[in-house]
N, C-alpha and C positions, 0 to 999 in steps of 0.2 A: 562360604565358598567365594575366594577372591576373584574381582575384576581382572582382566588381561589390563586394566588403567583403574586406579584406584585413586578417590580425591574424596576429601573428608567432608567432603558432599559434592530443566527446558521447556397466460393471460391476455388476454388481450389490450393493446395500446394503439395509441394514433402515432402517428411518426410525421413531423414537416420535413419532406425531400428538398434541400437545396439544388438549387438552380442558379446559375454564376449571372449577375446581370450583364455584363459587358465587361470585355478583357480587358484588364489594368493597364494602363499606361507604365510604361519602363517596370516591368514586372520583373524584379529581381529573384524572387525564390519563389516562384509559381503558387503562390498564395488563394485559396480560394472557397467556398465552401462554407459549411458550419459547423459551431462552436460547440463542443460536449462537455462530456465530466469523465475523470480517469479514475483509474485503480485498480491495482492486478492481484495473483498464486503461482510462485514458481518454483520449478525443479532443478534453477540452474547450478550447474557444476563447477565448484573453482578447484582447483590444485589443494591439495592438502595432505596433512602427510597420515601415513596410516600403518606404518608398524607399532605394535605395541613399544617397546624399547621408548619410540619419539612421544607414545601417547604420556608413560609415566614422566617423562621428563614437563612436558605441559600441564600435566594434571600437578605437579610439584610446584610448578610456578603457578599456577593456576591458586593453589593454596595460599602459598605466601603473598599475592597482589589484591586476592578479594576482598569486598568488604565487609567488616564484619556485621553490620544493620542487617535487617531483613526487613525491606520495605514493600507492606502488604494495602494501604489504603488510596482510594480512587482520588484525592486530592490533597495535596499538601498545605499548611497551614496560607491563610488569608493573609493575601496583600493589598495592595493600593492597586485599584483598575488603573489601565492605563490608560491614558490619553493620546490624544493626538498632537506632536508639537506642532508649531506656529513656524514656518519655513518662507523665508524672502523669495523664494525661486523654487514654489512649490509645483513640482512635475505634474500633470496630467495623463496616468497609465490606464489604459483600457488592459483589462483580463476577458480572454476567451476562452470562455466554458466555465461555468462556475461549478464545478463537482468538487470531487477528492481535492485537488491541486488547486483549483482555481478560487474556489471557497477562503482556501487557507492564504494565498497570494496576494489577495485583496483586504483581507484579516490584515495580514501583516504590512503591506502597502498602506492602507488607510492609518495604519497605528502608528506611522512615523511621519503622518502629516501631506502623502500622495493625495491627490485627486482622483479615484478610481471610477472608472464607472467599468461595471459589467456586462456582461452580453454571454446567456444561457437560450440554447433550444428548445428545452424546458423548462426547468424552475430548480435551483438549489433542493438538493432530496431526493430528488427523482429516481425510480430501479430500471430504468431506461438502458443502463451503460453498467460500470460496475460496482459502482458505489452501494450493494444493497444485501439483505438478506441477515438485516440486524445483530450480525454480530462481523467483528476481524481481528484477525490475532496481532497483539502487539506483543514484540520480544527483544528482548535486551541481547542474548546470545544471535548467533550470526551464521548457516548451514552456507552462507554460498561466498562468503568473503569477507574478514574481518573489519575491511577498511571501512564497510557500511558503520559498524558497532559507534565512533566517533558522530557520525551523520543520528544513529538510534539517541545517542546521549541528547543530542541538541534536542532533538523531536519530544523527548520526555519531558526536559524542561519547558517547552511551549506547550505540551498536553496539560501540566500543570496551569499552566499560567491561563489557557484558553478556559479550562473548569473555572477557577479564580474570578475571571471577569466576567463568564455570565450566571455561573451559579450551579450549572450542569453538570451531572455525573455523564460525562462519555466515555469513560474509560473504568474498567475496574481491574484491580492488579490480584487475578486466581492461580497465577503461574501459568507455563506449559511445559509439558514433557515433550523434547524430544528422542525419538525411538530411534533403533535401528541397530546392523549389525557392526559390530566394532571396529572391523575392518573398513567398512566406508567410508571412502574420502572425507562425506560430509560431516559424518562426525568428528572425525578427525579437525575440520573446521570450526566447527562449534567450539570445540574445547583448544584451539589456537586462539579463538575470539575471548573466550572466554580469559586464558591463560596473557595473552596481552592486555587487556583492561579492568582485569581482577575481579569478575562480574559473581555477585552471587548466586550462586549455583549446590544441588547436590547430584551424584550418580547412584544409580539404582541397579542393582543386578536382576535377575527374574525374580528371586526368592522375596527382596526387599521391595518388589514393584506387586508384586502379589500380595502381600500380606498389608500393602497402605493402599492402593490401586487394583481390587480384586476386580476392576471392569475391562483391564486391556491383558494380553496375551503375549507375550514375547516369543518369539522363536528362541534356537539353538545359536548360540554365539553374539544373538543382542545385548544392547544395555538400553538405559535411559539415562538422560540427563534432565535436571530438575529445573528450570531456568526460574528462578524465584521472584525478578522482577521482570514476571509478563503477566499477559492476561486477556483479557477482550477491549475491543471498543465498539464502540453503538454505530456505525457507517452514516445510517442517514438523517440520525440527529445531530451527528458530527458536521456533516456538510452545512445544513441550515441554517448551526448554532454559527458557527464561522463566516457564515452570509452575513446575518445578523448582525454579529456583533461587528462585522465589516460596515453595513448600514449603520450601525451606531456612531461610529467613529466618522463617518461622513459619506460613506460609500454609495454610488447609485447603483442597482441590478437592473438592467432590461431583461425582465424574465419573459419564454415565450418568443425569442429575437436573436434567430438563428445570424449567425453571420457567413455573409456573401462572399465577403473579400477581406482581406489585409492586406493592405497596399504599401511598404514602404516609398516615401516619398520626403525630399529633402528638409533633415531637419526634424521629421519625424516621422509618423506610422497612422496610417488613414483605414478606418473601419467601416467598410459598407455592409449595410442591412437592407432590408426592402422598405423600409421607411425614410433611409436617404443614408451620410458618411457624417462622419465627425474625426475629426484630427486631434492626433496626441502625441507627447511627448515619446512616447513608448509602449510598447504593447507584451503583455504575456500572454503567450497562445498554448493552453489546455486542453488542445480537441479531442483526448481520451482513443474511442475506438472510430472517430471521425477525421483520425490525423491522416489517413490518406487521399480522402476527397478533398480535406483543407490542404493537405502538402504534398500535391501529385510530385512533386521534383525534388521532393526531399532526397538527399543524396546513401540516405539508410531505410533499411525496409522495414515494418511494423509489421508484425504476421498477428491479425485478430482473430482471438479463438473463444469459442463459445464455451461458457463453461455451466455444470450444473453444479446446483447444489441441491444438497435430499437431506430430511430431516426423519428421524428413526426414534421412537418411543423406545425408551428401557424396560427392559422388564423386571430388574433388581432396582434398588435403593442406592446402590455404589456409585451412580453416579453422579447422585447430587448430594454426595456425605457433607462432610467440615472443608472437606478441599475439592476446588470443582474445577484443575485447569484445564485450558487447552491442550489439545495435543499437536504431533507432528510425528509422522512415520516416515524414514528416507527410502526404504527398499525394501522387500524386494516392490513393491507398488506406492510410490510417495503419493501418501493422501494428507489430510488435516481433518480436524474437526475441531466443535465448542459445546460443551456443554451449554445447552438456552437459559438464559438470563430468567425466564419465567420456572424453570424446572422442572419441563413438562418432555422436553426433546430433544437430542442430541444431533447438532448440523456436521455434515460430512460431506468436504470436497475434495477433488482429484488435482494432480498438478499437470502443467503444459502439455506434456507427451501425450495425453487422454483425453484431451480437450478438441471436440473439432471445430474445423473454421468456420468464421464465420457469417460469411460471407456478407452481403450487402447489410452494414451496419444499419439501414434505416429499413431493412426488413425481415431484422432477427428473426428467428425461428425458435418459439416461446414452448414447442413444442416436446415433452420426454418420451422416448418411443421406453418399451419395455426392454430391448436390447441393452440401452445404453445403462440400463438399471443391474445388469448382470455381475461389473464389478463391484458397484456395491456392496452387491450381496456376497462375493466371494468374500472382500476385504471383512465385512463383518461373520463370517462364519470363521475366518482364520484368525481377527484379532482382538473382535468386540462381537462373541457370542451371547451375550447378554442384551445386545439390542434385537428389538421385534426385525426382523428381515425385509417388513413392505413401509413404503415411507408412510410420511401421514400428510409430508410436505415438498413439493418440488418449484425451482424456482430456476431462472439462466438469466444468464448474464455475459457482460462482455468482457473481455481483458488482449491489450494489448503487447507484443512479445517483439524484443530486437532479436537478434541470432546471438549475442552473449549473454540476452539476460539483464545487461547493465543498461540500463535508463537514459536516454536522450536530454543534459540536464545544459543548456546554453543558448547561446545567440545562434541564430534561424543563419547559416552558410548565405552571407552575401548583404545581411539584413542586422546590425549589431543592435540595433536598439528593438528588436524583435527578441522578444525569451521564450524558450522552446522548451517545454516540459512532456514529455512523453514517452511510450514505451518502458513502463515501467515491472513489468514483466515480472508482478507476484510481490515486488517490495516496499508498495505505494504507502496502500494507508498506512500505516505503521509508522512511516516515514514523512506524512504529507505537511505536518506543520514545520518541519523542516525545512522542507524543500519550496513550501511556500515563502519560508524566511528568505532563503535563498535566491529566488527567483527575484522579491524584494530588492534584495542586496544588487543583484544583477540591473534588473529595470533601472533604478535609483544611481548607482555609484559605477555602474560596467562591472564591476567585480565582487568577487567575496571572499571574505576570511574562513570559507569551509572547506573541506579537504574535499574538493570533489573532482580533482583529474582524472579519475580513473570513468567516472562519467559523461564529464565535458561534452560538450558538441567540439570544442576547438580542436583542432589539428585531430581529430579523428577520424579512421579511416574505416573500420569494420562499425556495424552497429552492434 
């Protein structure tokens, strides 16, 4: 049966409550309180083509552009490990929050020879923010905005480099199925990103999907795009590995050391903690869900949401066959999932619209109530009936979202030597090496060659 578009081929924890030591003199950006660690899942909607004729045109363009090779290995061939250069004008840079973004920024800064000092209210790899749950999706095609693709390609190279430098498997390329109604604008945006950048993919109708991936059910009018250069990332291991690599390159990390204030001063930045203060040339601030505590006067709102991850055991072997792609469904209910690396369960998650407000990030409610599972049960019944409807594990995390679902990347208003990374709105983890590298660009050079105008804090009116 021909497609309307066809392509020859997507607990209990402790908390340190931060209290300001004192009001900072000449406080230009209202910075105070703790450092955290970010990472984020969103259903941002971006304008896209939604007519079958347009899709046909995009598909033809994609076929002419896409790469011929299928890349499936976790690591590329080994290269010589990176060593930091020696610089006569070595900059001192603080990294506030050594989590998803901060650990990568620390690595990239140290690799360039900066003197790096990191601060985290817990320790790299903790599960009290968003970087948890054992797996995160990496993908090359993008639902939200095809302008992310060049950043994903930069991140792709850096994922390989970090694995080569450390000898750890942080990412495994298993593919990712992107499913939804053919008329939905996010499916059109996926195809636009594929066409624009020649991404390796396949399109499957319901019959082809049922034969190859019988664990999924498509609805009438649905199709699936298999992003071949996609898979899963190990978040906790990644954060610890990037932080450890930064330390090997000379960085120092102060664990269990919440930052109370970040104060721009003449010619630099002062970082204040309970044990004293330290002066730096620049600071990279990656506060994660603590962004509103640390930056109460930030001109953009970051909505902190409480998200639930749930693990379900399959009742058939189909989930753990030769192909084990991650998956994302656009509509009618936006959700995502990943077969667990241990071959036991499948992790499911929901999008921003289905997350509850987190409230105080220092008092996160980690209890999942039965009524919160009803939407998971409905999704399983409609789209994944081979999963047992009772979860074997539940976890709660936090994520920060901007109104546009575009992150805040760039200098803090009124403080050019303070680089902000916040509000990643579900686009963070897969892109984190690229954002860490961009933060290093901005902290050391004041600019970045990467295409970040659409997410930059410069001249930005709306969040």
